[in-house]
C-alpha positions as CSV (number, residue, x, y, z in Angstrom):
1,M,-23.2,-21.6,-26.6
2,N,-25.6,-19.9,-24.3
3,A,-24.4,-18.4,-21.0
4,M,-27.6,-19.7,-19.3
5,T,-27.0,-23.3,-20.1
6,E,-23.3,-23.1,-19.3
7,G,-23.8,-21.5,-15.9
8,R,-21.0,-19.1,-16.7
9,Y,-20.7,-15.3,-16.4
10,R,-19.5,-13.1,-19.1
11,L,-17.3,-10.1,-18.2
12,I,-17.5,-7.4,-20.9
13,G,-14.8,-4.7,-20.7
14,S,-11.6,-3.3,-21.9
15,T,-8.0,-4.1,-21.0
16,A,-7.5,-0.3,-20.6
17,S,-10.1,0.0,-17.9
18,P,-8.9,-0.3,-14.3
19,Y,-12.3,-1.3,-13.2
20,A,-12.7,-4.1,-15.8
21,I,-9.4,-5.7,-14.9
22,K,-10.2,-5.3,-11.2
23,L,-13.3,-7.4,-11.6
24,R,-11.5,-9.9,-14.0
25,A,-8.7,-10.5,-11.4
26,L,-11.3,-10.9,-8.6
27,L,-13.3,-13.5,-10.7
28,R,-10.1,-15.4,-11.4
29,Y,-9.0,-15.4,-7.8
30,R,-12.5,-16.6,-6.7
31,R,-12.5,-19.3,-9.4
32,I,-15.9,-18.2,-10.6
33,P,-16.4,-19.5,-14.2
34,F,-16.6,-16.6,-16.6
35,D,-15.6,-15.6,-20.1
36,W,-13.8,-12.3,-20.8
37,V,-14.8,-10.3,-23.9
38,I,-13.9,-6.9,-25.2
39,M,-16.8,-4.4,-25.2
40,T,-17.7,-4.2,-29.0
41,K,-20.1,-1.8,-30.7
42,A,-22.8,-4.6,-30.7
43,L,-22.3,-5.2,-27.0
44,R,-22.5,-1.5,-26.2
45,K,-25.9,-1.5,-27.9
46,A,-27.1,-4.5,-25.8
47,T,-26.0,-2.8,-22.6
48,E,-26.9,0.8,-23.3
49,H,-29.9,0.6,-20.9
50,L,-27.6,0.3,-17.8
51,R,-27.3,3.4,-15.6
52,P,-24.6,4.5,-15.2
53,N,-23.5,3.1,-18.6
54,L,-19.8,2.2,-17.8
55,I,-17.3,-0.5,-18.4
56,P,-17.2,-3.2,-17.2
57,V,-20.6,-5.0,-17.5
58,L,-21.1,-8.4,-16.1
59,Q,-23.6,-10.7,-17.9
60,Y,-25.1,-13.2,-15.4
61,P,-25.8,-16.8,-16.3
62,D,-29.5,-15.9,-16.7
63,G,-28.6,-13.4,-19.5
64,T,-29.1,-10.2,-17.5
65,Y,-26.5,-7.4,-17.5
66,R,-25.3,-5.5,-14.4
67,G,-22.7,-2.9,-13.7
68,E,-20.6,-1.1,-11.0
69,T,-17.8,-3.2,-9.7
70,T,-18.3,-2.7,-6.0
71,T,-21.9,-3.7,-6.2
72,L,-21.1,-6.6,-8.4
73,A,-18.3,-7.8,-6.0
74,Y,-20.8,-7.9,-3.1
75,D,-23.5,-9.6,-5.1
76,L,-21.0,-12.3,-6.1
77,E,-20.2,-12.7,-2.4
78,S,-23.9,-13.5,-1.8
79,R,-24.0,-16.0,-4.6
80,H,-20.6,-17.7,-4.2
81,K,-19.3,-18.6,-0.7
82,E,-15.8,-19.9,-1.5
83,R,-12.7,-17.7,-1.5
84,S,-14.4,-14.5,-0.2
85,V,-12.6,-11.2,-0.8
86,I,-14.3,-9.6,2.2
87,P,-12.4,-10.0,5.6
88,D,-14.3,-11.9,8.2
89,D,-13.7,-9.2,10.9
90,K,-16.3,-6.4,10.5
91,A,-13.9,-3.7,11.6
92,V,-11.3,-4.9,9.1
93,A,-14.0,-5.2,6.4
94,F,-14.8,-1.5,7.0
95,V,-11.1,-0.6,6.3
96,C,-11.3,-2.8,3.2
97,D,-14.3,-0.8,2.0
98,L,-12.6,2.5,2.7
99,L,-9.4,1.5,0.9
100,E,-11.3,0.2,-2.1
101,D,-13.1,3.5,-2.3
102,L,-9.7,5.4,-2.1
103,A,-8.5,3.3,-5.1
104,D,-11.6,3.6,-7.2
105,E,-12.3,7.3,-6.6
106,W,-8.8,8.9,-6.1
107,A,-6.1,6.6,-7.6
108,V,-7.9,7.0,-10.9
109,K,-7.1,10.7,-10.8
110,P,-3.3,10.4,-11.3
111,L,-3.9,7.6,-13.7
112,F,-6.1,9.9,-15.9
113,L,-3.6,12.7,-15.6
114,Y,-0.7,10.6,-16.7
115,R,-2.6,9.0,-19.5
116,W,-3.6,12.3,-21.2
117,W,-1.0,14.8,-20.2
118,D,2.1,13.9,-22.1
119,P,2.0,13.3,-25.9
120,E,3.9,9.9,-25.5
121,D,1.2,8.6,-23.1
122,Q,-1.6,10.0,-25.2
123,A,-0.3,8.2,-28.3
124,Y,0.3,4.9,-26.5
125,V,-3.1,4.8,-24.6
126,S,-5.2,6.2,-27.5
127,R,-3.9,3.4,-29.8
128,W,-4.6,0.7,-27.3
129,A,-7.8,1.9,-25.7
130,G,-9.1,3.6,-28.8
131,E,-8.7,0.4,-30.8
132,E,-10.8,-1.6,-28.3
133,W,-13.3,1.2,-27.9
134,S,-13.9,1.5,-31.7
135,V,-14.0,-2.1,-32.8
136,S,-17.0,-4.0,-34.1
137,E,-17.0,-7.7,-34.1
138,A,-14.4,-8.1,-36.9
139,E,-12.5,-4.9,-37.5
140,T,-9.8,-2.8,-35.9
141,G,-10.2,0.9,-35.2
142,S,-9.4,3.3,-37.9
143,P,-6.9,6.1,-37.4
144,E,-9.8,8.6,-37.4
145,E,-11.6,6.7,-34.7
146,I,-8.5,6.4,-32.5
147,E,-7.9,10.1,-32.9
148,Q,-11.5,10.8,-32.0
149,F,-11.1,8.8,-28.9
150,R,-7.9,10.7,-27.9
151,Q,-9.6,14.0,-28.4
152,R,-12.6,13.0,-26.4
153,Q,-10.4,11.9,-23.4
154,I,-8.3,15.0,-23.5
155,S,-11.5,17.1,-23.4
156,R,-12.5,15.4,-20.2
157,M,-9.3,16.4,-18.3
158,V,-10.7,19.6,-16.9
159,I,-13.9,17.9,-15.7
160,L,-11.9,15.2,-13.9
161,G,-9.4,17.7,-12.4
162,A,-6.4,16.7,-14.5
163,T,-5.2,20.3,-14.8
164,A,-1.9,22.2,-14.5
165,E,-3.2,23.6,-11.1
166,N,-3.9,20.1,-9.7
167,K,-0.9,18.3,-11.4
168,P,1.5,18.6,-8.4
169,L,-0.9,17.1,-5.9
170,L,-1.9,14.3,-8.2
171,E,1.7,13.4,-8.9
172,E,2.6,13.6,-5.2
173,S,-0.4,11.4,-4.3
174,Y,0.9,8.7,-6.8
175,L,4.3,8.8,-5.2
176,R,2.8,8.4,-1.7
177,M,0.6,5.5,-2.8
178,L,3.7,3.7,-4.2
179,A,5.6,4.5,-0.9
180,A,2.6,3.0,1.1
181,F,2.9,-0.3,-0.9
182,E,6.6,-0.8,-1.5
183,P,7.9,-1.8,1.9
184,H,5.1,-4.3,2.5
185,V,4.2,-6.2,-0.7
186,G,5.6,-9.6,-1.5
187,M,4.9,-13.0,-2.9
188,S,2.0,-13.6,-0.5
189,N,1.5,-10.3,1.3
190,Y,-1.7,-8.5,0.8
191,L,-3.5,-5.6,2.6
192,F,-5.2,-7.8,5.2
193,G,-3.5,-11.1,5.1
194,R,-2.0,-13.9,3.0
195,R,-5.0,-13.6,0.6
196,P,-6.2,-10.7,-1.5
197,S,-9.3,-8.6,-0.5
198,L,-11.7,-6.5,-2.5
199,A,-9.4,-3.5,-1.8
200,D,-6.4,-5.3,-3.1
201,F,-8.2,-5.9,-6.4
202,A,-9.3,-2.2,-6.6
203,W,-5.7,-1.2,-6.1
204,F,-4.5,-3.8,-8.6
205,G,-6.9,-2.3,-11.2
206,Q,-5.5,1.2,-10.9
207,L,-1.8,0.3,-10.4
208,S,-1.8,-2.3,-13.2
209,E,-2.8,0.4,-15.7
210,M,-0.1,2.7,-14.3
211,A,2.4,-0.1,-14.5
212,T,1.6,-0.2,-18.3
213,D,1.3,3.4,-19.4
214,P,4.7,4.9,-20.2
215,T,5.2,7.7,-17.7
216,P,3.8,6.2,-14.5
217,M,5.4,2.8,-15.5
218,R,8.8,4.4,-15.5
219,I,8.1,6.0,-12.1
220,M,6.8,2.7,-10.6
221,R,9.8,0.7,-11.9
222,A,12.2,3.3,-10.4
223,K,10.5,4.0,-7.1
224,A,8.5,0.8,-6.4
225,P,9.8,-2.2,-8.3
226,F,8.3,-4.8,-5.8
227,T,4.9,-3.1,-6.2
228,D,5.3,-3.5,-10.0
229,H,6.0,-7.3,-9.5
230,W,3.1,-7.6,-7.0
231,V,0.6,-6.0,-9.4
232,R,1.7,-8.3,-12.2
233,R,1.1,-11.4,-10.0
234,L,-2.3,-10.3,-8.8
235,D,-3.7,-10.4,-12.4
236,D,-4.3,-14.1,-11.8
237,A,-4.2,-15.2,-8.2
238,S,-6.3,-18.3,-8.7
239,G,-3.6,-20.4,-7.1
240,V,-3.2,-18.2,-4.0
241,E,-4.2,-19.8,-0.7
242,G,-4.0,-18.0,2.6
243,D,-5.7,-16.6,5.7
244,W,-6.7,-13.2,7.0
245,H,-4.4,-11.5,9.4
246,S,-5.5,-10.8,13.0
247,R,-7.2,-7.4,13.5
248,E,-4.0,-6.0,15.0
249,Q,-1.9,-7.0,12.0
250,A,-4.5,-5.9,9.5
251,F,-4.6,-2.4,11.0
252,G,-0.8,-1.9,10.5
253,G,1.7,-1.8,7.7
254,M,0.3,-1.2,4.2
255,A,-3.3,-0.6,5.3
256,E,-2.3,2.0,7.8
257,A,0.0,3.8,5.3
258,L,-3.0,4.0,2.8
259,L,-5.4,5.1,5.6
260,R,-3.0,8.0,6.2
261,I,-3.5,9.1,2.6
262,A,-7.2,8.7,3.1
263,G,-7.1,10.8,6.2
264,E,-4.9,13.6,4.9
265,L,-6.1,13.7,1.3
266,Y,-9.1,11.6,0.2
267,L,-11.6,12.1,3.0
268,P,-10.9,15.9,3.2
269,F,-11.6,16.0,-0.5
270,L,-14.9,14.1,-0.1
271,V,-16.0,16.5,2.7
272,A,-15.0,19.6,0.6
273,N,-16.9,18.1,-2.4
274,A,-20.0,17.4,-0.3
275,E,-19.9,20.9,1.2
276,A,-19.4,22.6,-2.2
277,F,-22.2,20.5,-3.7
278,A,-24.6,21.3,-0.8
279,K,-23.9,25.1,-1.3
280,G,-24.4,24.9,-5.0
281,L,-20.8,26.1,-5.6
282,E,-19.3,25.7,-9.1
283,R,-15.9,24.8,-7.7
284,L,-14.4,23.2,-4.6
285,E,-11.0,24.4,-3.5
286,M,-8.7,22.8,-1.0
287,N,-5.0,22.6,-0.1
288,V,-3.3,19.3,0.8
289,W,0.4,18.8,1.6
290,G,0.9,22.5,0.7
291,M,-0.5,22.0,-2.8
292,P,-3.8,23.2,-4.2
293,Y,-6.7,21.1,-5.6
294,A,-9.8,22.5,-7.3
295,L,-12.6,21.2,-9.5
296,A,-16.3,21.2,-9.9
297,P,-18.1,19.1,-7.3
298,F,-19.4,15.7,-8.2
299,K,-22.8,14.4,-7.0
300,Y,-21.5,10.7,-7.1
301,Q,-18.8,11.5,-4.6
302,V,-21.3,13.0,-2.2
303,K,-22.8,9.5,-2.2
304,C,-19.4,7.9,-1.6
305,L,-18.9,9.9,1.6
306,Q,-22.4,9.2,2.9
307,Q,-22.0,5.5,2.2
308,L,-18.7,5.3,4.2
309,R,-20.3,7.3,7.1
310,D,-23.4,5.0,7.0
311,K,-21.2,1.9,7.0
312,L,-19.2,3.1,10.1
313,A,-22.4,4.1,11.9
314,A,-24.0,0.7,11.2
315,L,-21.1,-1.2,12.9
316,D,-21.6,-2.8,16.3
317,A,-20.1,-0.9,19.2
318,E,-17.2,-3.3,19.6
319,S,-16.1,-2.9,16.0
320,R,-16.4,0.8,16.1
321,A,-14.4,1.0,19.3
322,A,-11.7,-1.2,17.7
323,L,-11.6,1.0,14.6
324,R,-11.4,4.3,16.4
325,P,-7.7,4.3,17.3
326,V,-6.4,3.5,13.8
327,L,-8.9,5.9,12.2
328,E,-7.9,8.6,14.7
329,R,-4.1,8.3,14.3
330,T,-4.5,8.3,10.5
331,G,-6.8,11.4,10.5
332,C,-9.8,9.5,9.1
333,W,-12.1,9.5,12.2
334,P,-13.2,13.2,12.2
335,H,-14.4,13.0,8.6
336,L,-16.3,9.7,9.1
337,A,-17.8,9.8,12.6
338,V,-20.7,12.2,12.4
339,G,-22.8,12.8,15.5
């Protein structure tokens, strides 16, 4: 049947992609009709024109393909009004955007490290992700294709900063993320209320993969068992009903703990990245929590910082004034408020 006549979306991705399962969980929660399909060789050909060419891809009811989960989430907000994942309060919505960015751009770093560092994780993930990556419409991946996938991912470790030098900081950041969630999660507790936000789904995407891969799974079950349960439930929250917290509640607890990680780690990284890129340096170097971090600067993450600064600057005076105390006490404000 044709997607256009059905009025359904088609989400094309991989179960090994944190961004694909992020958007899948969001669509389920919002009760937007869609079909989930694995990205096959034929579908890669049909979507190769997209830039950047990444998983997932959302095919709209009119047959067009679009990518980039944050952009897609906001576009779906404009098309579907029910069960929004953006908090009503503009100041809280800014924190939601910041914490989504923290998940998408930093939490993926320890995930990538754990996936490709240890032979046990390499073997597990390359079989799973490699099979999905290599399939055509009616075949499973050959051992050669799966090994090719494993080697390709391992070769990207240096580019993405998954190095021996950076390993202590990436591992510490994972532990701090779990510690931020564990005291606060529950059957109906989310970042900004009794309903999940875009940031919750971004964190679900990353943490769900780490709750599955062998090494980070063992760490999560030992250190943060209730976070493990919370992540499992968020895969399908289509039956969750609830309201947003007040601004005061939303700025505390889990959100504030994650903002502290943003203020101490992620935003200083974005600033160092932007400065290194502007100077044409081949390598940014920084030290956080007494541990080094270094890698080549990325142009995309220069854009991430600028977008966050632009969003803060675009807020009305009352929202900015309300945000300032929590952003100051968590160390975020100096990196975001420019001029």
